[in-house]
MDAnalysis code that builds the backbone (N, CA, C; Angstrom):
import MDAnalysis as mda
import numpy as np

u = mda.Universe.empty(306, n_residues=102, atom_resindex=np.repeat(np.arange(102), 3), trajectory=True)
u.add_TopologyAttr("name", ["N", "CA", "C"] * 102)
u.add_TopologyAttr("resid", np.arange(1, 103))
u.add_TopologyAttr("resname", ["MET", "ASN", "GLU", "VAL", "LEU", "ASN", "LEU", "SER", "ASN", "ASP", "ILE", "ASN", "VAL", "ILE", "THR", "ALA", "GLU", "ILE", "LYS", "SER", "HIS", "GLN", "GLN", "ILE", "ALA", "GLY", "GLN", "SER", "ILE", "PHE", "GLU", "ILE", "GLY", "LYS", "ARG", "LEU", "LYS", "HIS", "VAL", "LYS", "GLU", "ASN", "ASP", "LEU", "ALA", "HIS", "GLY", "GLU", "TRP", "ILE", "ARG", "TRP", "LEU", "GLU", "THR", "ILE", "ALA", "MET", "GLN", "PRO", "ARG", "ASN", "VAL", "GLN", "GLN", "PHE", "MET", "GLN", "ILE", "ALA", "THR", "GLU", "PHE", "GLU", "GLY", "ASN", "THR", "LYS", "PRO", "VAL", "SER", "HIS", "LEU", "GLY", "PHE", "LYS", "LYS", "LEU", "LEU", "TYR", "ILE", "THR", "GLN", "LEU", "PRO", "ALA", "SER", "VAL", "ASP", "LYS", "SER", "ARG"])
u.atoms.positions = np.array([
    [36.425, 62.047, -35.103],
    [37.301, 61.173, -34.362],
    [38.605, 61.887, -34.016],
    [39.124, 62.715, -34.908],
    [40.352, 63.450, -34.633],
    [40.200, 64.371, -33.437],
    [39.000, 64.897, -33.238],
    [38.760, 65.791, -32.126],
    [39.041, 65.098, -30.797],
    [38.691, 63.851, -30.668],
    [38.943, 63.096, -29.442],
    [40.443, 62.972, -29.207],
    [41.189, 62.782, -30.254],
    [42.635, 62.644, -30.125],
    [43.292, 63.940, -29.673],
    [42.646, 65.070, -29.922],
    [43.225, 66.363, -29.585],
    [42.749, 66.915, -28.245],
    [42.100, 66.109, -27.432],
    [41.648, 66.578, -26.131],
    [42.836, 66.820, -25.217],
    [42.659, 67.796, -24.352],
    [43.694, 68.128, -23.390],
    [43.881, 66.994, -22.386],
    [45.062, 66.896, -21.840],
    [45.334, 65.959, -20.751],
    [45.221, 66.646, -19.392],
    [44.918, 67.938, -19.411],
    [44.790, 68.725, -18.189],
    [43.348, 68.637, -17.686],
    [43.159, 68.063, -16.505],
    [41.818, 67.871, -15.951],
    [41.085, 69.191, -15.775],
    [41.803, 70.258, -15.457],
    [41.165, 71.564, -15.280],
    [40.621, 72.103, -16.602],
    [41.349, 71.884, -17.669],
    [40.891, 72.301, -18.997],
    [39.654, 71.494, -19.393],
    [39.714, 70.193, -19.189],
    [38.574, 69.335, -19.535],
    [37.349, 69.713, -18.701],
    [37.547, 69.983, -17.419],
    [36.443, 70.398, -16.553],
    [35.811, 71.687, -17.065],
    [36.626, 72.653, -17.407],
    [36.120, 73.926, -17.932],
    [35.371, 73.727, -19.241],
    [35.890, 72.855, -20.099],
    [35.222, 72.578, -21.377],
    [33.860, 71.924, -21.156],
    [33.792, 70.986, -20.236],
    [32.521, 70.318, -19.942],
    [31.508, 71.324, -19.408],
    [31.925, 72.167, -18.474],
    [31.018, 73.175, -17.924],
    [30.530, 74.128, -19.006],
    [31.411, 74.476, -19.910],
    [31.029, 75.349, -21.021],
    [29.979, 74.690, -21.907],
    [30.198, 73.422, -22.228],
    [29.235, 72.696, -23.064],
    [27.908, 72.481, -22.332],
    [27.951, 72.277, -21.024],
    [26.715, 72.147, -20.253],
    [25.907, 73.440, -20.317],
    [26.596, 74.559, -20.208],
    [25.911, 75.845, -20.270],
    [25.286, 76.053, -21.647],
    [26.018, 75.712, -22.683],
    [25.495, 75.832, -24.048],
    [24.270, 74.940, -24.219],
    [24.341, 73.711, -23.701],
    [23.219, 72.776, -23.833],
    [21.982, 73.293, -23.104],
    [22.154, 73.783, -21.893],
    [21.024, 74.317, -21.136],
    [20.382, 75.498, -21.840],
    [21.203, 76.392, -22.350],
    [20.683, 77.551, -23.074],
    [19.993, 77.108, -24.357],
    [20.545, 76.116, -25.034],
    [19.937, 75.618, -26.274],
    [18.565, 75.007, -26.017],
    [18.425, 74.269, -24.938],
    [17.128, 73.682, -24.591],
    [16.093, 74.790, -24.435],
    [16.457, 75.834, -23.705],
    [15.547, 76.957, -23.504],
    [15.202, 77.629, -24.833],
    [16.203, 77.886, -25.663],
    [15.978, 78.578, -26.939],
    [15.132, 77.743, -27.898],
    [15.369, 76.451, -27.945],
    [14.554, 75.571, -28.800],
    [13.107, 75.593, -28.314],
    [12.913, 75.474, -27.017],
    [11.562, 75.507, -26.457],
    [10.842, 76.807, -26.750],
    [11.563, 77.908, -26.644],
    [10.978, 79.217, -26.923],
    [10.507, 79.307, -28.374],
    [11.303, 78.790, -29.289],
    [10.946, 78.832, -30.709],
    [9.796, 77.878, -31.035],
    [9.806, 76.716, -30.421],
    [8.700, 75.781, -30.618],
    [7.385, 76.404, -30.147],
    [7.441, 77.017, -28.998],
    [6.255, 77.659, -28.439],
    [5.749, 78.763, -29.372],
    [6.664, 79.544, -29.898],
    [6.292, 80.621, -30.821],
    [5.604, 80.066, -32.067],
    [6.183, 79.026, -32.646],
    [5.588, 78.432, -33.847],
    [4.198, 77.899, -33.534],
    [4.067, 77.199, -32.430],
    [2.764, 76.617, -32.085],
    [1.710, 77.698, -31.882],
    [2.101, 78.797, -31.270],
    [1.146, 79.857, -30.956],
    [0.865, 80.799, -32.120],
    [1.783, 80.899, -33.081],
    [1.664, 81.959, -34.080],
    [1.697, 81.552, -35.543],
    [2.351, 80.473, -35.886],
    [2.706, 80.282, -37.287],
    [1.975, 79.200, -38.065],
    [1.282, 78.308, -37.421],
    [0.717, 77.179, -38.157],
    [-0.804, 77.161, -38.103],
    [-1.391, 76.718, -39.187],
    [-2.838, 76.528, -39.229],
    [-3.204, 75.319, -38.378],
    [-4.442, 75.283, -37.948],
    [-4.918, 74.158, -37.144],
    [-4.642, 72.832, -37.870],
    [-4.078, 71.872, -37.156],
    [-3.795, 70.560, -37.732],
    [-2.422, 70.421, -38.371],
    [-1.670, 71.494, -38.446],
    [-0.346, 71.464, -39.082],
    [0.781, 71.143, -38.099],
    [0.535, 71.284, -36.826],
    [1.572, 71.171, -35.798],
    [2.328, 69.847, -35.849],
    [1.635, 68.729, -35.801],
    [2.288, 67.413, -35.774],
    [3.071, 67.183, -37.064],
    [2.500, 67.557, -38.182],
    [3.225, 67.398, -39.458],
    [4.499, 68.231, -39.463],
    [4.408, 69.437, -38.932],
    [5.594, 70.286, -38.891],
    [6.655, 69.685, -37.968],
    [6.245, 69.138, -36.834],
    [7.205, 68.513, -35.916],
    [7.964, 67.383, -36.603],
    [7.298, 66.661, -37.469],
    [7.965, 65.591, -38.217],
    [9.072, 66.148, -39.103],
    [8.898, 67.360, -39.623],
    [9.927, 67.952, -40.491],
    [11.183, 68.330, -39.720],
    [11.047, 68.518, -38.418],
    [12.224, 68.824, -37.599],
    [12.622, 67.635, -36.723],
    [12.022, 66.479, -37.002],
    [12.363, 65.215, -36.332],
    [12.257, 65.303, -34.808],
    [11.148, 65.891, -34.338],
    [10.914, 65.974, -32.900],
    [9.591, 65.316, -32.561],
    [9.580, 64.600, -31.449],
    [8.385, 63.921, -30.968],
    [7.541, 64.890, -30.131],
    [6.221, 64.820, -30.238],
    [5.355, 65.736, -29.495],
    [5.637, 65.779, -27.990],
    [5.917, 64.655, -27.377],
    [6.187, 64.645, -25.931],
    [7.444, 65.442, -25.602],
    [8.508, 65.259, -26.380],
    [9.732, 66.021, -26.147],
    [9.513, 67.509, -26.394],
    [8.753, 67.814, -27.420],
    [8.448, 69.208, -27.740],
    [7.704, 69.854, -26.575],
    [6.747, 69.140, -26.025],
    [5.993, 69.646, -24.879],
    [6.941, 69.949, -23.709],
    [7.911, 69.089, -23.487],
    [8.866, 69.289, -22.399],
    [9.754, 70.504, -22.658],
    [10.221, 70.668, -23.882],
    [11.046, 71.823, -24.227],
    [10.250, 73.115, -24.013],
    [8.989, 73.119, -24.442],
    [8.159, 74.311, -24.285],
    [7.870, 74.587, -22.811],
    [7.715, 73.541, -22.028],
    [7.485, 73.689, -20.591],
    [8.697, 74.349, -19.933],
    [9.877, 73.934, -20.319],
    [11.106, 74.530, -19.791],
    [11.193, 75.994, -20.196],
    [10.901, 76.298, -21.452],
    [10.955, 77.683, -21.929],
    [9.965, 78.560, -21.171],
    [8.786, 78.043, -20.923],
    [7.762, 78.803, -20.203],
    [8.191, 79.049, -18.759],
    [8.689, 78.021, -18.122],
    [9.066, 78.112, -16.705],
    [10.197, 79.110, -16.468],
    [11.166, 79.142, -17.366],
    [12.355, 79.955, -17.130],
    [12.424, 81.199, -18.006],
    [11.324, 81.560, -18.625],
    [11.290, 82.740, -19.481],
    [11.756, 83.965, -18.702],
    [12.733, 84.665, -19.249],
    [13.257, 85.856, -18.606],
    [14.241, 85.573, -17.487],
    [14.558, 84.318, -17.228],
    [15.437, 83.973, -16.108],
    [16.316, 82.779, -16.465],
    [16.948, 82.803, -17.632],
    [17.706, 81.635, -18.081],
    [19.106, 81.550, -17.499],
    [19.693, 82.652, -17.114],
    [21.084, 82.630, -16.671],
    [21.337, 81.666, -15.506],
    [20.538, 81.686, -14.443],
    [20.832, 80.791, -13.322],
    [20.684, 79.306, -13.635],
    [19.972, 78.952, -14.690],
    [19.720, 77.539, -14.962],
    [20.364, 77.044, -16.246],
    [21.083, 77.905, -16.939],
    [21.609, 77.515, -18.248],
    [22.640, 76.398, -18.164],
    [23.213, 76.161, -16.995],
    [24.217, 75.103, -16.838],
    [23.592, 73.734, -16.576],
    [22.288, 73.693, -16.381],
    [21.622, 72.432, -16.064],
    [21.260, 71.664, -17.323],
    [21.235, 70.369, -17.227],
    [20.848, 69.525, -18.350],
    [19.340, 69.412, -18.476],
    [18.911, 68.743, -19.525],
    [17.493, 68.620, -19.846],
    [16.695, 67.999, -18.707],
    [17.158, 66.894, -18.163],
    [16.394, 66.200, -17.114],
    [16.244, 67.059, -15.865],
    [17.303, 67.770, -15.493],
    [17.221, 68.626, -14.310],
    [16.283, 69.802, -14.559],
    [16.368, 70.385, -15.744],
    [15.464, 71.490, -16.069],
    [14.010, 71.021, -16.036],
    [13.761, 69.871, -16.609],
    [12.404, 69.334, -16.625],
    [11.927, 69.038, -15.202],
    [12.795, 68.480, -14.387],
    [12.441, 68.190, -12.994],
    [12.036, 69.474, -12.265],
    [12.791, 70.540, -12.470],
    [12.491, 71.808, -11.804],
    [11.117, 72.326, -12.212],
    [10.760, 72.161, -13.477],
    [9.448, 72.649, -13.925],
    [8.308, 71.896, -13.257],
    [8.578, 70.705, -12.762],
    [7.533, 69.885, -12.157],
    [7.407, 70.086, -10.646],
    [8.259, 70.929, -10.076],
    [8.160, 71.227, -8.650],
    [6.923, 72.083, -8.388],
    [6.346, 71.990, -7.204],
    [5.177, 72.818, -6.887],
    [5.505, 74.309, -6.980],
    [4.511, 75.107, -7.263],
    [4.704, 76.555, -7.404],
    [5.231, 77.182, -6.118],
    [4.975, 76.555, -4.977],
    [5.420, 77.098, -3.694],
    [6.927, 76.975, -3.481],
    [7.603, 76.183, -4.292],
    [9.046, 75.981, -4.156],
    [9.782, 77.094, -4.893],
    [10.800, 77.673, -4.237],
    [11.612, 78.710, -4.870],
    [12.529, 78.054, -5.892],
    [12.248, 78.244, -7.167],
    [13.003, 77.593, -8.239],
    [14.225, 78.392, -8.666],
    [14.428, 79.546, -8.084],
    [15.575, 80.371, -8.462],
    [16.846, 79.940, -7.762],
    [16.752, 79.012, -6.818],
    [17.929, 78.556, -6.071],
    [18.570, 77.455, -6.785],
])
Protein backbone atom coordinates (compact mmCIF):
# COMPACT_ATOMS: atom_id res chain seq x y z
CA MET A 1 0.00 0.00 0.00
CA ASN A 2 2.88 2.40 0.73
CA GLU A 3 4.11 1.91 -2.81
CA VAL A 4 0.93 3.51 -4.17
CA LEU A 5 1.48 6.53 -1.95
CA ASN A 6 4.98 6.98 -3.37
CA LEU A 7 3.96 7.11 -7.04
CA SER A 8 5.18 10.03 -9.06
CA ASN A 9 2.83 12.86 -9.96
CA ASP A 10 4.67 13.30 -13.27
CA ILE A 11 2.65 11.74 -16.11
CA ASN A 12 5.82 11.15 -18.13
CA VAL A 13 7.40 9.17 -15.30
CA ILE A 14 4.23 7.12 -14.82
CA THR A 15 4.02 6.47 -18.57
CA ALA A 16 7.62 5.27 -18.66
CA GLU A 17 7.03 3.03 -15.63
CA ILE A 18 3.95 1.47 -17.22
CA LYS A 19 5.81 0.80 -20.48
CA SER A 20 8.64 -0.77 -18.52
CA HIS A 21 6.26 -3.06 -16.64
CA GLN A 22 4.49 -3.99 -19.89
CA GLN A 23 7.81 -5.02 -21.39
CA ILE A 24 8.66 -7.09 -18.31
CA ALA A 25 5.23 -8.76 -18.43
CA GLY A 26 5.52 -9.63 -22.12
CA GLN A 27 8.99 -11.08 -21.64
CA SER A 28 7.81 -13.02 -18.58
CA ILE A 29 4.95 -14.59 -20.53
CA PHE A 30 7.42 -15.79 -23.15
CA GLU A 31 9.91 -17.09 -20.56
CA ILE A 32 7.23 -18.93 -18.57
CA GLY A 33 5.93 -20.53 -21.76
CA LYS A 34 9.42 -21.58 -22.79
CA ARG A 35 10.00 -23.28 -19.44
CA LEU A 36 6.62 -24.97 -19.44
CA LYS A 37 7.31 -26.33 -22.90
CA HIS A 38 10.71 -27.62 -21.79
CA VAL A 39 9.25 -29.42 -18.78
CA LYS A 40 6.48 -30.98 -20.85
CA GLU A 41 8.90 -32.19 -23.51
CA ASN A 42 11.79 -33.31 -21.30
CA ASP A 43 11.24 -33.68 -17.59
CA LEU A 44 8.10 -35.58 -16.65
CA ALA A 45 6.99 -39.17 -16.95
CA HIS A 46 3.77 -39.88 -18.82
CA GLY A 47 0.77 -38.84 -16.70
CA GLU A 48 2.71 -36.46 -14.45
CA TRP A 49 2.03 -33.25 -16.39
CA ILE A 50 -1.37 -32.29 -14.91
CA ARG A 51 -0.25 -33.11 -11.37
CA TRP A 52 2.85 -30.99 -11.84
CA LEU A 53 0.77 -28.07 -13.16
CA GLU A 54 -1.24 -28.19 -9.94
CA THR A 55 1.99 -27.67 -7.97
CA ILE A 56 2.58 -24.40 -9.80
CA ALA A 57 -1.11 -23.40 -9.67
CA MET A 58 -1.58 -23.20 -13.43
CA GLN A 59 -4.55 -24.41 -15.45
CA PRO A 60 -3.87 -26.59 -18.52
CA ARG A 61 -5.61 -24.16 -20.88
CA ASN A 62 -3.49 -21.22 -19.71
CA VAL A 63 -0.36 -23.35 -19.89
CA GLN A 64 -1.20 -24.28 -23.47
CA GLN A 65 -1.54 -20.58 -24.32
CA PHE A 66 1.78 -19.68 -22.69
CA MET A 67 3.52 -22.48 -24.61
CA GLN A 68 1.85 -21.37 -27.84
CA ILE A 69 3.23 -17.86 -27.34
CA ALA A 70 6.71 -19.22 -26.59
CA THR A 71 6.63 -21.38 -29.71
CA GLU A 72 5.38 -18.58 -31.96
CA PHE A 73 7.94 -16.01 -30.86
CA GLU A 74 10.93 -18.25 -30.18
CA GLY A 75 14.08 -16.37 -31.14
CA ASN A 76 12.14 -13.15 -31.79
CA THR A 77 10.93 -11.82 -28.43
CA LYS A 78 12.25 -8.27 -28.60
CA PRO A 79 9.61 -6.83 -30.98
CA VAL A 80 6.72 -8.28 -28.98
CA SER A 81 7.94 -8.08 -25.39
CA HIS A 82 5.87 -4.92 -24.77
CA LEU A 83 2.59 -6.65 -25.62
CA GLY A 84 0.26 -8.13 -23.04
CA PHE A 85 -0.94 -11.70 -22.82
CA LYS A 86 -4.15 -11.25 -24.82
CA LYS A 87 -2.39 -9.46 -27.67
CA LEU A 88 0.37 -12.05 -27.79
CA LEU A 89 -2.19 -14.84 -27.86
CA TYR A 90 -4.17 -13.08 -30.58
CA ILE A 91 -1.05 -12.80 -32.75
CA THR A 92 -0.39 -16.53 -32.43
CA GLN A 93 -3.85 -17.21 -33.83
CA LEU A 94 -3.34 -15.18 -37.01
CA PRO A 95 -2.93 -17.18 -40.23
CA ALA A 96 0.62 -18.14 -41.19
CA SER A 97 0.35 -15.88 -44.25
CA VAL A 98 0.21 -12.77 -42.03
CA ASP A 99 3.52 -11.05 -41.27
CA LYS A 100 3.62 -11.23 -37.46
CA SER A 101 6.85 -9.28 -37.13
CA ARG A 102 5.05 -5.96 -37.64
